[in-house]
N, C-alpha and C positions, 0 to 999 in steps of 0.2 A: 504493500500500500504506500503511495507517495506521501510525502510530508505535507503539512498545511502550506508551506512556502511554495512547494511544487504545484499546489492546487491554486495558487494565486494569492495567498495570504500576505498582507502588507502591514507595515508599521501603522498606517492610518486605520486599517481595520482593527488592529490590536488596540489602538487608542479607544475606538468606539466601543469595543468589547469590554475594556476595563471600566469605562464610564458607566456601564450597566450596573456595576456594583453587586454582582452575584458570583462569588468565588466558586459556588457549587455548579455553575453552568459551564458548558464546554462549547467551543466553536465547531461548526461543521458547514459543509457546502452541499446544497441540494444537487444530487446527480441524476435523479430520476423522479419524474412526475407522471403518475398514471391515475387520473381522476383524483381521488382523495388519498391515494397511497403514495408514499414518498420513500426514496432511498437517499441517505445522507452520508457523505464521505467525511470521516473524522480522523483525528490523529491515530486512533486505534483501529481503524477499518471502517467498512461500510455497514450501516445499521438501518433497519426499517424505522420509520418515524411517522408521527402524526402531529397535527396542529393542536396547540393548546386552545382553550376556549377564547382567550383574549385575542389571539390572531384570527381565529375563525369568525369572531363577531365584528371585527373591524376590517371593512373592505379595503381600506387604504393599506393595510398590512398584509394582504394576501401575498403569498410567495409563489415563486416559479423556479424552474431549473436554472442553476447558476447562482442563485441567491446564497449569501452567507447568513447563517442563523445561529442563535444561541439555544442550546437544548440541554436537557437532563436525560439520564438513562434510567429506565425502570424495567427490570426483568427483561432486558434485551431489546426494549422498545424505546426509541427516542421521542421526547416530547419537546416540540419547538415552541419556545416562549417569546422570542423576539427575532425580528429580521434586522440585520445590520444595513446601514445606508448603501444604496446601489451606486456604483461608479457609472454605469451605463445600463440601459435597458431598451429593448425594442418591443413596442406594443402596437396592437391594432384595435380597431373598434370591435367589440364582441359581436359575434354573429347574431342575426336577428334584429328585431326592432328596438331593443333596449339601447340606451345610451350609457355604455359602460366600457371601461378599458380592460383589455386582456393582455397582460404582459406575457410575451412568448419566451423570453430568455433575459437573464440579467448578468451584469458584470462581464460583458463581452467586449472583446477588442475589435473584432471584425465580423461582418455578416457575409457568408458565401451565398450569393443569390444564384441558385442552380436553375438553369433553363435547359430544356431539351432541344437539340438541333433536329427536331422532327416536327410533328404537328404542334408541339407545345411552344415553338419559337414565336414570340410575340413581343415586339418592341414596346408597345404601349404598356404591357404588363411589367416590363423591366422598368419603365419610367415610374410607374406607380410604386413598385417595390422600393426603388431608390429614394423616393421622397420619404418613405417610412424610415429607411436607414439613416437618412440625414438628420432625423429627429432623435435618433437613438444615442448619439454620441460615439457610435462605433464607425469603423471604416467599411465601405463596401468592396467586395471582390466578386466580379461577375464570372460565374463558371458555366461555360457552354458545354454541356455533357452530350454524349453520343456522337462525338466528332467522327467516329469510324463509320457512321451511317449517313454522313452529310456529303453530298456531291459538290456543293458550292460553298465550302467552308470559308475561304478567304472573303467572299462577299458578305457572309453573315457576320464574320468578325468585324469587318469594316462598318457595317450597319450598326452593330452594337456599340462600337467605339464612338460613333457619331452621336448616339443618344446618351453616352456615358463618358463625356470628355474627362481626360486626366484620371480615369479610374482603371484599375487592373482588370483585364479581360483574359481569362484562361480558357482555351478550348481543350477539352479532355475527353477521354473515353474511359469510364470507370471499369468497363469490362476488359479492355485490352491493355490498359495502363498508359495509353497515349496521353502526353501532356501532364501526367501526374507529378513528375519531378519539378516542373516549373511551378505547379500549384503549391508543392511542399515548401518552396522557398518563401512563400508568404506566411507559412504556419510556424511561428516561433515558439520555443519552449516557454512554459508558464503563461502563455497567452491563450485566451478562450475564443473559439469561433463557433458560430451557429449556422447551420445549413437551413435555408428557407427556399421553398419552391412549391410548385403545384404537385398533385399526386402523379406518380408515374414518371417523374423526370430523372429518377435514379439516385436519389439522395442516400438511400440505405446501401445501395451497391457502391456508391462513392465512399461512404463511411467505412465499409468493409475493406475497400482497397487502401484507404489511408491507414486503417488499423493493421493491414497486412495479414488479416485473418477474417473468417466469416463469423461475425457476432450478431449482425442484424439480419432479420428475415427479409428476403426480397421476393418480388412477384414476377411471374413469367410475363413476357411481352405479349400484348394483345395485338395481333397483326392487323386487325381491322382498323385500329386507330393509331397504331404504332406507339402505344403507351403502355407502361408497366402497370400492374395492379397496385392499388393502394394497400400497403402492408404495415407501415409504422402507425401505431395507435397511441404512442406515448412519447414524451420528451425525455431524452437520456443523454448524459454527458459521458464521453469516453476519453481515456488518456492515450494519446498516440505514441508510437515508439520514440519519436523525437522529443517528447515532453510537452507537446501542445495539447490543449483540451478542446475536444470537438463535440458539439451538441447536435444531435439529429432530432428532427421534429416531424410530426405528421404533415402530409400534404395539405396546403391551405386552399380550401374551396372558395373562401371569401378573403379579400385583403382590404378590409375597411380601413379608411384613413383615420388617424388619431393624432392629436397634438396640434402644433402650429403648422402654418404653410411655409415656414422659413426654408424648408428643404427644396422648394421650387426654385429658389435663387440659384442653387447649385446644379440641379438637374436640368433646368432650362435657362442657362446663363444668357443666351442670345436674346430670349424673349424678355427677361427681366431688364436687360440693358436697354432694349427698345422702349419698354414701358416708362423708364425714367425720363425719356425725351418727349413724351406726349405733351400736347398743348395744355391739357387740364390735368391737375394732380389727382383728381378723383375719376379719371377716365376708366370706363368699363371695358375699353378695348374691343368694342363691338360696333357701335354706330356713331360715336362722337367724331366731329371734324378735328383734324389735326392729330389723329391717332397714329403714332409711328408704327405700331404693330400692323394696323390695317394697310398702311402704305407699303410695308415690307411684304405683306401677303400679295398685294396687287402687282408689285414689280418682280415677284418670284424670289426675293431674298430670304423669305421665311416659308417653310413648307406648311401646307394646310394641315397635314397629319400632326406635326409637332404642336401647332397652334391649338387644334381641337383637343389634343391630349392635355395640354397645359390648362386650357379653359375649363375642361371637365374636372380636373383635379382641383383647380382653384375654387370652383363652385362647390365641390364636395367638401373641401376644408371649411368654407364659409358656413355651410349647412351644419357640419359637425360642431363648429364653434358655437353656433346659435343653440343647438341642442344641449351642449355642455353647459352653457350659461343658464338655460331654462332649468336644467337638472340641479345645478348648484342653488338656484333661487328657490326651487321647491324644497331642497334639503334644508336651506336656511329657514324657510317658513316653518317647516316641521320642528326644527330645533327651537325656534322662538315660541312655538305653541307648547312644547314640552317645558320650557323655562317658565312660561306664564302659569302653566298648570302646577308646577312645583312651588312657585311663589304663592299661588292662591292656597295651596294645601298648607304651606308653612304658616301663612297668616291665620288660617282657620285653627291650626293647632295652638297658636299663641293666645287665642281668645280665652278670657276667664271662664272657668267651668268646663273646659274641654277635657274629656277623659279618654 
C-alpha cells in the first residue's frame, strides 16, 4: 500500500487535518464510490467506509472519489466524519430537472477527456466538456482513442487542435498500445487524473492499458454503432506503475453545465476577443448593429459551427445561473422561516407560567 504522501498528501492538508482537533481521527483518501458504498485508502491499507450522519445530512459536505476525509475505524469499518478542503474538483449539473451539483472527482491535477475516433467523435461535445474542465481548476488533456480504427487520423487531430488551442491532444489506441507512451509523459507520479467521456469510448480499456494489467471490466464492441458496451458502474481510483493516480468513471449520458461561464474565454478565445470590440457593452451578439461577432460571421472569419456552439453554451450557463440563484433564494427563505419559528417558540417559553 502506498504512503499518504504517494497518494497526494501535502503539508497544507496536514494543517487542515490538525485544525480539526480530533487526535483519534485518521486521514484517508476516497478511492472508490459505488452509490452509498465507499473504499478509502489509509496509511494502513484500504478499508470499507460509510458516511457519518453529519456529512450525510449536509449536502455541501457530500464526498466523491479523490476526496480526503477524516475517519475513525470501528470493527473494520471506517466512519467518515469530515471532508478536508478540495484543491480542485470537477462537477456537472445533476441529471434530471433538479438544480443540484454533482461532483465527479476531487483533488485532480488533470482531466483526460476521452473521445472515440469513430461514431463518438464530436467537436461540439469536446467544447462542452472543456468548459467544465476550465471551471475545475485542473488541466485538460484530450485523448482521441481508437486511433487504429481511424482512416483520416491527421485530419481529426487537426480539427481537435482547432477547437482546443494550446491544449495537449493525444491520439491513442488502448487496444494496440499506439500513442500510449506519449500519453504517459503527461501522467506524473503523485498527481491525480480523471478519465471522462461518453459510454463506449474505451475508458476502462485505456485504464487497463495504463495499469499494464486487466483490472477493469470492458465490453465487446457493438459493430452496428461501433461503440463498446457501457460497463463501468462506479468511480474508482487506481495507482499506476509510475506512481500516478488514475480515476475511471462511468460513461456520462448527460454533461450538464455547472459553475460560471469563465471557461468560455479559454475554449472560445477568438469569439471572446471579438465580443470585447462590439459597439455596445451589453451586446447579445445576435441582432445588434455594430456587433463584431456578426461581422466576422458574415465575412467568413468566424465559423457558424463555433458561433452556434458558443451561443448555446452561453445561454445554458445563463439559465443554470438563474436556476442556482432561485434555488439559493428558496433555501434562504426556508432558513428564515425556521429562524422565525425558533424565535417564536423561545418567546413562548419565556412567558410567565409556561410549563
